[in-house]
C-alpha atoms as one frame of an Amber mdcrd trajectory, in Angstrom:
protein
  -2.777 -25.923 -44.983  -1.670 -23.176 -46.700  -3.085 -19.549 -45.352  -4.554
 -18.897 -48.230  -6.539 -22.566 -48.472  -7.258 -21.831 -44.821  -8.846 -18.574
 -45.065 -11.034 -19.123 -48.285 -11.899 -22.684 -46.128 -12.440 -20.401 -43.174
 -14.462 -17.788 -44.915 -16.721 -20.413 -46.450 -17.373 -22.161 -43.670 -18.969
 -19.143 -41.892 -20.983 -18.466 -44.622 -22.118 -21.836 -44.788 -23.487 -21.462
 -41.345 -26.033 -18.562 -42.164 -27.086 -19.876 -45.651 -27.887 -23.057 -43.766
 -29.819 -21.618 -41.088 -31.467 -18.966 -44.169 -32.020 -21.859 -46.252 -33.528
 -23.650 -43.533 -35.609 -21.022 -41.786 -36.260 -18.747 -45.170 -35.571 -16.022
 -43.103 -33.242 -13.349 -44.585 -29.770 -13.926 -43.006 -27.566 -13.857 -45.833
 -26.686 -10.271 -47.351 -23.935  -8.735 -48.979 -22.137  -6.773 -45.891 -21.357
 -10.561 -44.083 -19.054 -11.702 -47.031 -16.591  -8.971 -46.531 -16.877  -9.408
 -42.143 -16.569 -13.319 -42.602 -13.276 -12.806 -44.941 -12.179 -10.498 -42.310
 -13.129 -12.572 -39.346 -10.735 -15.455 -41.702  -8.061 -13.162 -42.924  -7.418
 -11.627 -39.477  -8.238 -14.387 -36.859  -6.823 -12.576 -33.467  -6.636  -9.198
 -34.247  -8.490  -6.511 -32.687  -9.844  -5.849 -36.133 -12.312  -8.989 -35.352
 -12.855  -8.897 -31.886 -16.451  -9.463 -31.503 -17.291  -6.236 -30.372 -15.792
  -4.450 -33.081 -18.161  -6.502 -35.104 -20.997  -6.747 -33.761 -21.170  -3.684
 -32.569 -20.307  -2.020 -35.727 -23.087  -4.150 -37.714 -25.530  -3.100 -34.351
 -24.492   0.602 -35.105 -24.767   0.225 -39.242 -28.684  -1.222 -38.556 -29.454
   1.133 -35.727 -28.174   4.147 -38.126 -29.738   2.723 -41.008 -33.064   2.461
 -39.421 -32.968   5.525 -38.264 -31.956   7.856 -41.001 -34.424   5.530 -43.517
 -37.754   5.743 -40.973 -36.591  10.074 -40.941 -35.955  10.379 -44.772 -37.238
   7.318 -47.269 -39.964   5.328 -45.253 -41.899   3.281 -48.238 -39.018   3.870
 -50.852 -36.824   1.261 -51.487 -33.801   0.350 -54.301 -35.737  -2.994 -55.731
 -36.632  -0.936 -58.628 -34.780   2.280 -59.567 -36.639   5.615 -58.673 -36.697
   7.595 -61.743 -34.109   9.888 -62.370 -34.537  13.291 -60.502 -37.345  11.782
 -58.378 -38.174  13.071 -54.897 -38.058   8.925 -54.111 -34.617   8.853 -55.360
 -33.775  12.158 -53.458 -35.173  10.511 -50.192 -33.286   7.315 -50.790 -30.314
   8.930 -51.431 -30.452  11.478 -48.137 -31.332   8.109 -46.236 -27.877   7.007
 -47.452 -25.505   9.742 -46.836 -27.280  10.392 -43.592 -27.103   6.047 -42.568
 -23.322   5.786 -44.009 -22.041   9.228 -41.522 -24.256   8.487 -38.182 -22.451
   4.662 -38.968 -19.317   6.012 -39.162 -19.027   8.639 -36.594 -20.809   5.500
 -33.749 -18.236   3.566 -34.584 -15.433   5.756 -34.363 -16.995   7.092 -31.374
 -17.303   3.713 -29.587 -14.569   2.220 -30.957 -16.473  -0.513 -32.973 -14.730
   0.224 -36.291 -15.551  -2.858 -38.868 -15.569  -1.646 -42.435 -18.010  -3.991
 -43.719 -20.698  -2.066 -41.458 -20.955   0.858 -43.646 -22.699  -1.789 -46.326
 -25.137  -3.146 -43.746 -26.485   0.401 -43.010 -26.827   1.137 -46.907 -28.612
  -2.455 -47.399 -30.981  -0.953 -43.956 -31.192   3.246 -45.108 -32.062   1.860
 -49.051 -34.885   0.301 -47.723 -33.532  -3.658 -48.725 -34.347  -4.610 -45.005
 -35.667  -1.612 -43.556 -38.182  -3.093 -40.511 -37.122  -3.235 -37.037 -37.593
  -7.376 -37.373 -34.904  -7.770 -40.218 -33.111  -5.151 -38.494 -32.863  -7.442
 -35.022 -32.288 -10.045 -37.582 -29.189  -8.669 -38.653 -27.575  -8.317 -35.791
 -28.767 -11.881 -34.752 -27.126 -12.950 -38.065 -23.682 -11.580 -37.487 -23.626
 -12.991 -33.909 -24.121 -16.500 -35.361 -21.424 -15.611 -37.434 -19.235 -14.301
 -34.888 -19.576 -17.373 -32.600 -19.266 -19.950 -35.701 -15.642 -17.969 -36.429
 -15.197 -18.549 -32.011 -16.076 -22.219 -32.763 -13.906 -22.757 -35.231 -11.088
 -20.998 -34.219 -11.246 -23.237 -31.021 -11.768 -26.110 -32.727  -8.228 -25.256
 -34.754  -6.472 -24.590 -31.840  -7.665 -27.974 -29.626  -6.809 -29.685 -32.941
  -3.267 -28.218 -33.201  -2.892 -29.066 -29.546  -4.014 -32.642 -30.408  -1.352
 -33.072 -33.370   1.470 -31.299 -31.033   0.377 -34.355 -28.022   0.957 -36.941
 -30.885   4.211 -35.741 -31.878   5.691 -35.583 -28.553
């Protein structure tokens, strides 16, 4: 299969995994930062950038930083509706977003868990979109499911390649 088609299919299958769980459970297991994570996993299948430690660790740091910043600065405010221009609520959300992004960036660099999509996760949390501890745990669990699905797809592809090679021999 063409690399572009394979990457596209792999990305879709990864998102399909969490989409089906979200659909069947009714839980928010689809959120914007999963798309870039799925694409990175599919495109750079065996690189350091896609090690489970980096992907899961980066998102976990993003969740923790987002929760800390949100509950420190913006509890009770959310980007689900735009705050009025120049409002204290808007300032609190902006501060929460800035602090969370800085904490996430610094945390990922300090722990060598660099995964850029985790900066989107921290914004999702720090802007009050998924900002409860339960939702934070659910985000981390969803990322674990995404990584497990990726590992399963890789194992299946490798087993298929070995089987094809034996048939040709």
